[in-house]
C-alpha positions in Angstrom: -9.7 11.7 36.7 -7.1 11.3 34.4 -4.5 10.7 37.8 -6.7 7.8 38.3 -7.0 6.1 34.6 -4.7 2.7 34.3 -2.8 2.2 30.9 -2.6 -1.4 30.1 -1.5 -3.8 27.2 -3.9 -6.3 25.8 -3.0 -9.3 23.7 -5.9 -10.6 21.1 -4.4 -14.0 21.3 -4.1 -14.0 25.0 -7.1 -12.6 26.5 -10.0 -13.2 24.6 -12.8 -12.0 26.8 -11.1 -8.7 27.0 -11.1 -8.5 23.2 -15.1 -9.2 23.6 -15.4 -6.1 25.5 -13.5 -4.0 23.3 -15.5 -5.0 20.4 -18.8 -3.9 22.0 -16.6 -0.9 23.3 -16.0 -0.3 19.6 -19.0 -1.1 18.7 -20.7 1.9 20.8 -18.8 4.0 18.7 -19.7 2.4 15.5 -16.6 0.8 14.9 -15.6 -2.6 14.3 -12.9 -4.5 16.0 -10.1 -5.4 13.5 -9.4 -8.8 13.3 -5.4 -8.1 12.2 -4.9 -6.5 15.5 -1.7 -7.3 17.1 -2.3 -5.5 20.4 -4.2 -3.0 22.1 -3.8 -0.8 24.8 -6.7 0.0 26.9 -7.8 3.0 29.2 -9.5 1.9 32.6 -11.2 3.9 35.8 -11.5 1.6 38.1 -12.4 -1.0 35.7 -14.3 0.8 33.2 -13.6 1.0 30.0 -12.8 4.0 28.8 -10.7 3.9 25.4 -8.7 1.6 23.4 -6.7 2.3 20.5 -5.0 -1.0 18.6 -1.7 -1.6 16.6 -1.3 -3.9 13.3 2.7 -3.6 12.3 3.4 0.4 12.1 -0.6 1.1 11.3 -2.8 2.4 14.0 -6.1 1.1 14.3 -9.3 1.0 16.3 -9.2 4.0 18.5 -12.1 5.2 20.3 -12.8 6.8 23.7 -16.0 7.0 25.8 -18.0 10.1 24.8 -17.9 12.5 27.9 -13.9 11.5 28.4 -13.4 13.6 24.9 -11.6 17.0 24.9 -10.0 15.4 28.7 -6.8 14.8 27.2 -7.5 10.7 27.3 -6.4 10.7 23.7 -3.3 11.8 23.6 -2.3 9.8 26.4 -3.8 6.5 24.7 -1.5 7.4 21.3 1.4 8.2 23.4 1.3 4.7 25.7 0.5 2.9 22.0 3.7 4.7 20.3 5.9 3.3 23.6 4.6 0.2 22.8 5.0 0.4 19.1 8.4 1.3 19.6 9.4 -1.7 21.7 7.9 -3.8 18.8 10.6 -1.8 16.4 8.3 0.8 15.1 9.0 4.4 15.3 7.1 5.8 12.2 3.5 5.4 12.5 0.7 5.7 10.3 -3.1 6.2 10.8 -6.5 6.3 8.8 -9.3 8.0 10.1 -12.5 10.1 9.7 -11.4 13.5 8.4 -13.8 14.8 10.9 -11.6 13.3 13.4 -8.0 14.9 11.8 -7.9 17.7 14.0 -8.3 15.0 17.3 -5.3 13.3 15.8 -3.3 16.4 15.0 -3.5 17.4 18.9 -1.7 13.3 19.2 1.2 14.6 17.1 -0.2 13.3 13.8 0.3 15.2 10.5 -1.8 14.7 7.3 -0.3 12.7 4.4 -3.4 13.0 2.2 -7.1 13.2 2.7 -10.0 12.1 0.3 -12.9 14.4 1.3 -16.0 13.0 3.3 -13.9 9.6 3.4 -10.7 9.3 4.9 -7.3 11.1 6.2 -4.2 9.3 6.3 -1.6 10.3 8.5 1.7 10.0 10.1 3.2 10.8 13.7 6.4 13.0 12.2 6.0 16.1 10.4 8.9 15.3 8.0 8.0 11.6 6.7 6.5 12.1 3.4 8.4 15.1 2.9 11.5 13.1 3.7 10.6 10.8 1.2 10.0 13.0 -1.6 13.6 14.8 -0.9 15.2 11.6 -1.7 13.4 10.9 -4.7 14.1 14.7 -6.0 18.1 12.8 -6.4 16.7 10.8 -9.6 14.4 13.8 -10.8 15.3 14.7 -14.7 13.8 17.6 -15.9 12.5 16.4 -19.4 9.7 17.2 -21.5 8.0 13.9 -21.1 8.3 11.6 -18.0 6.7 8.3 -17.4 6.2 6.0 -14.7 4.9 2.7 -13.9 4.3 1.0 -10.8 4.8 -2.5 -10.7 4.1 -5.0 -8.4 5.7 -7.7 -11.0 5.3 -11.2 -9.0 6.7 -12.1 -10.9 8.3 -10.1 -13.9 7.1 -11.0 -17.0 7.5 -10.5 -21.0 4.2 -8.2 -20.5 6.2 -6.1 -17.7 9.3 -5.6 -20.0 6.4 -4.7 -23.2 5.1 -2.2 -20.7 8.0 -0.8 -19.9 9.5 -0.7 -23.4 6.4 1.0 -25.2 6.7 3.8 -22.1 10.4 4.1 -22.5 10.1 4.6 -26.2 7.5 7.4 -25.7 9.2 9.3 -22.8 12.3 11.2 -22.4 12.7 9.6 -18.9 11.1 6.9 -17.0 10.8 5.7 -13.4 9.4 2.2 -12.3 8.6 1.5 -8.6 8.3 -2.1 -7.2 5.6 -2.2 -4.7 7.6 -2.8 -1.4 5.0 -4.8 0.7 5.4 -8.5 1.1 2.4 -9.8 0.2 3.1 -11.9 -2.6 4.2 -15.5 -3.7 7.8 -13.4 -4.5 10.0 -11.6 -1.3 10.2 -8.0 -2.4 13.5 -8.7 -2.7 13.4 -11.2 -5.9 10.8 -9.0 -7.2 13.4 -6.0 -7.4 15.8 -8.1 -8.7 14.0 -9.4 -11.1 12.9 -6.0 -12.6 16.2 -4.7 -12.6 17.7 -7.3 -14.4 14.8 -7.3 -16.7 16.0 -3.9 -17.3 19.3 -4.2 -17.9 18.6 -6.3 -21.0 16.5 -3.1 -22.2 17.9 -1.0 -24.9 16.3 2.2 -23.1 17.8 1.2 -19.6 20.0 4.3 -19.8 16.7 6.1 -19.3 14.9 3.9 -16.8 15.5 4.3 -13.0 13.9 1.5 -10.6 12.9 2.4 -7.6 12.8 0.1 -4.6 9.1 -0.1 -2.7 8.1 2.8 -0.4 6.3 2.8 3.1 3.8 5.2 1.5 1.9 1.7 -0.5 -2.0 1.2 0.9 -2.9 -2.3 1.0 -5.7 -4.3 2.0 -3.8 -5.4 5.0 -3.8 -1.6 6.0 -6.6 0.1 4.8 -9.4 0.8 8.0 -12.2 -0.9 6.6 -13.4 -1.3 10.8 -14.4 2.6 10.4 -15.8 2.2 6.8 -18.6 -0.6 6.7 -19.3 -0.3 2.6 -16.9 -2.8 1.0 -17.4 -0.6 -2.1 -16.4 2.5 -0.8 -13.3 1.1 1.3 -12.0 -0.2 -2.3 -12.5 3.1 -3.4 -11.1 5.4 -0.6 -7.7 3.1 -0.9 -7.8 3.6 -4.5 -8.1 7.1 -3.8 -5.3 7.2 -0.8 -2.9 5.5 -2.9 -3.3 7.8 -6.2 -3.2 11.0 -4.4 0.1 10.4 -3.0 1.5 9.6 -6.2 -0.1 12.8 -7.6 0.4 15.0 -4.3 3.7 13.6 -3.2 5.4 11.5 -6.1 5.1 12.8 -9.1 5.7 16.7 -8.6 9.1 15.4 -6.6 10.4 13.4 -10.0 8.8 15.9 -12.3 6.4 13.1 -13.4 4.3 13.8 -16.5 2.7 10.4 -17.3 1.8 7.3 -16.2 1.6 4.1 -17.7 -0.2 1.3 -16.8 -1.4 -2.3 -18.6 -5.1 -2.9 -20.1 -6.8 -5.3 -17.4 -9.1 -7.8 -19.4 -9.0 -10.2 -16.4 -9.5 -8.9 -12.9 -12.6 -7.0 -12.2 -10.8 -4.7 -9.4 -7.5 -3.6 -11.4 -9.9 -2.5 -14.4 -11.8 -0.4 -11.7 -8.2 0.6 -10.5 -7.2 2.2 -13.8 -10.8 3.8 -14.2 -9.8 5.4 -10.9 -6.6 6.1 -12.3 -7.7 8.3 -15.0 -10.0 10.5 -12.6 -7.5 11.4 -9.5 -4.5 11.5 -11.7 -6.2 13.5 -14.9 -9.6 15.0 -14.3 -9.8 15.3 -10.1 -9.0 19.7 -9.4 -6.4 19.6 -7.0 -3.4 22.2 -6.5 -0.8 19.6 -8.2 -0.4 19.5 -11.6 -2.6 16.5 -13.4 -0.3 13.2 -14.7 -1.7 11.6 -17.7 -2.8 8.3 -17.6 -1.6 5.9 -21.1 -3.2 2.4 -21.1 -1.1 -0.2 -23.3 -2.7 -3.2 -24.3 -1.6 -6.3 -22.8 1.3 -8.5 -24.9 -0.2 -11.7 -26.2 1.7 -15.4 -26.7 -0.7 -17.0 -29.0 -4.1 -16.1 -28.1 -3.1 -15.8 -23.9 -2.7 -12.5 -22.5 0.4 -12.5 -21.1 0.4 -12.2 -16.9 2.2 -12.6 -13.8 -1.1 -14.7 -13.3 -0.7 -17.3 -16.0 2.8 -17.2 -15.5 2.0 -18.6 -11.6 -0.8 -20.7 -12.7 2.2 -22.7 -15.2 4.5 -22.6 -12.4 1.8 -24.2 -10.1 1.3 -27.0 -12.3 5.2 -27.3 -13.1 4.8 -26.2 -16.8 8.4 -25.1 -17.6 8.1 -25.1 -21.1 5.0 -23.1 -21.0 6.7 -20.9 -18.9 9.9 -20.1 -21.0 7.7 -18.0 -23.8 6.0 -15.6 -21.1 9.1 -14.8 -19.2 12.5 -12.9 -19.2 15.6 -14.9 -18.8 16.4 -13.8 -14.8 13.0 -14.7 -14.2 13.0 -18.2 -16.0 16.1 -18.9 -14.5 14.7 -17.9 -10.6 11.8 -20.5 -11.4 13.4 -22.9 -12.9 15.6 -23.3 -9.6 12.4 -22.6 -7.3 10.6 -25.6 -9.2 13.4 -27.7 -9.3 14.4 -27.1 -5.0 10.8 -27.1 -4.0 7.6 -27.2 -6.4 5.1 -24.3 -5.5 1.9 -25.6 -4.7 -1.6 -23.6 -5.1 -2.1 -22.9 -1.7 1.1 -20.8 -1.5 0.8 -18.1 -4.2 -1.2 -15.4 -2.5 -3.1 -13.0 -4.1 -1.1 -10.0 -5.8 -1.8 -6.8 -3.8 -2.9 -3.2 -5.1 -1.3 -0.8 -6.6 1.0 -2.2 -9.1 0.6 -4.8 -12.2 
């Protein structure tokens, strides 16, 4: 029967009726149709839909196979075809998130686990070398010291609050690693944010004990996380946070010998405040083979009665308040914001919400 299976590619925008059929098919496997799908590969036998697998960027989503076809090598065929489609779209390194009970099935398709949150989600990739190659590249920057710190920043944009956090961390640590979130889902591009952080660090007294790392592909965001198979919104947030922090504790921290992770206190955003709480659990208290990483929360820098934050900076930029920006940001950031305002004033709708995983 497998010889008679017809594999085809469906464009969600061009084939709404077929996507409705795929939605109903996924519902039969207790899955939702992910609205962000860019392309779907389907498997049919004389018109009957037997399986599907979708793609958003380099993330595999919405994979399902009819129950009677499970165990008959249809899943590997689907995933192989999807990998060819992904390659044509410029993606050779693929990720997927699945229920841990499906992990073995995807192993048979050439996917390998990165981390697993028990009873919730497994993050996998289509190479045995991916995460290991990344951590090997990090080891070039390892400095074996008694207290090695880390800070993860979105820096959207880099503010004096961020510099305050780095300064406090650098004072307490023998060496400090700073990671700038790489995903372009912010008001400022990754290149801008990375350049601003590096420029800000060069003005710090401890600059010789700080290394700024560009963003990594091992970042979990709401844009890629699998809401389609986890129904509870609260569980989605907790699972995404757990994956993010497990990658840090099990892979990144051991590669660099990181002993402490620094984060600013969060007086405003409940989501970020919960992230800080979860950080203590997954990095410090959870019993794992990887060494624990102590979490240190640093009180936010304030100017008068205002906490210095990227959110406040973006608000003042939107209002065109350059004088109000000056006491909140380092010189390189102020110069960029001034040039942006002069060339094209920023509208409120052009400033997206910051992504998870950094401040």
